[in-house]
C-alpha positions as CSV (number, residue, x, y, z in Angstrom):
1,M,-2.2,6.4,-0.5
2,R,-3.6,9.6,0.9
3,K,-2.8,11.3,-2.3
4,I,-4.7,8.7,-4.3
5,A,-7.6,8.9,-1.9
6,S,-7.6,12.8,-2.3
7,E,-7.7,12.4,-6.1
8,H,-10.9,10.5,-5.6
9,D,-12.4,12.9,-3.0
10,L,-11.9,10.3,-0.2
11,T,-10.6,10.8,3.3
12,L,-8.6,8.1,5.0
13,E,-8.6,7.7,8.8
14,S,-6.2,4.9,9.4
15,T,-2.6,5.5,10.6
16,T,-0.6,2.5,9.6
17,H,0.4,1.7,5.9
18,K,-1.3,-1.6,6.1
19,D,-4.6,-0.1,7.3
20,L,-4.4,2.8,5.0
21,F,-4.0,0.5,2.1
22,G,-7.0,-1.7,3.1
23,E,-9.1,1.4,3.8
24,L,-8.3,2.9,0.4
25,I,-9.3,-0.2,-1.4
26,V,-12.6,-0.6,0.4
27,K,-13.5,3.1,0.0
28,L,-12.6,3.0,-3.7
29,F,-14.8,-0.1,-4.1
30,E,-17.7,1.5,-2.2
31,K,-17.5,4.7,-4.1
32,Y,-17.4,3.1,-7.7
33,Q,-19.1,0.0,-6.9
34,T,-16.7,-2.0,-9.0
35,K,-13.6,-4.2,-8.5
36,V,-10.4,-2.4,-7.5
37,V,-7.4,-3.6,-9.5
38,L,-3.9,-3.2,-8.2
39,L,-0.8,-3.3,-10.4
40,I,2.3,-3.7,-8.3
41,D,5.6,-3.1,-10.2
42,E,9.0,-3.8,-8.7
43,Y,7.5,-5.1,-5.6
44,D,10.7,-6.8,-4.7
45,K,12.9,-3.7,-5.0
46,P,12.8,-2.9,-1.3
47,L,14.2,-6.3,-0.6
48,I,16.8,-6.4,-3.4
49,D,18.2,-3.0,-2.5
50,Y,19.0,-4.2,1.0
51,L,20.6,-7.7,0.4
52,D,23.7,-6.4,2.1
53,N,21.7,-5.3,5.1
54,L,19.6,-8.2,6.2
55,P,17.9,-6.5,9.1
56,Q,16.5,-3.9,6.9
57,A,15.6,-6.3,4.3
58,E,13.7,-8.3,6.9
59,E,11.9,-5.2,8.1
60,N,11.0,-4.2,4.5
61,R,9.8,-7.8,4.0
62,S,7.5,-7.6,7.0
63,E,6.1,-4.3,6.0
64,L,5.3,-5.7,2.5
65,K,3.7,-8.8,3.9
């Protein structure tokens, strides 16, 4: 997220993934004054890769949520 922000001359102050994600979307919107569109591909991969390790799959699910 910081790399994407840097590519758009933006600085992110948040520290958690969730907050960084939200801050990036808001700052992109504010800079370009247009809707921000997200394309999420293989969003389920962090879950499917850990079906044999349910605690890790649950942690990944919580992070994605």
